[in-house]
C-alpha positions in Angstrom: -99.7 -41.0 21.3 -96.9 -40.9 18.8 -96.2 -37.3 19.7 -95.8 -38.2 23.4 -93.6 -41.1 22.5 -91.2 -38.9 20.5 -90.9 -36.4 23.3 -89.9 -39.2 25.6 -87.6 -40.8 23.0 -85.8 -37.6 22.2 -84.0 -37.1 25.5 -83.5 -40.9 25.7 -81.7 -41.0 22.4 -79.6 -38.0 23.3 -78.4 -39.7 26.5 -77.5 -42.8 24.6 -75.6 -40.9 22.0 -73.5 -39.0 24.6 
């Protein structure tokens, strides 16, 4: 489940950084 969580977290972190 960690892999799935990272995939969802990646775009989320990118959006927050922008």
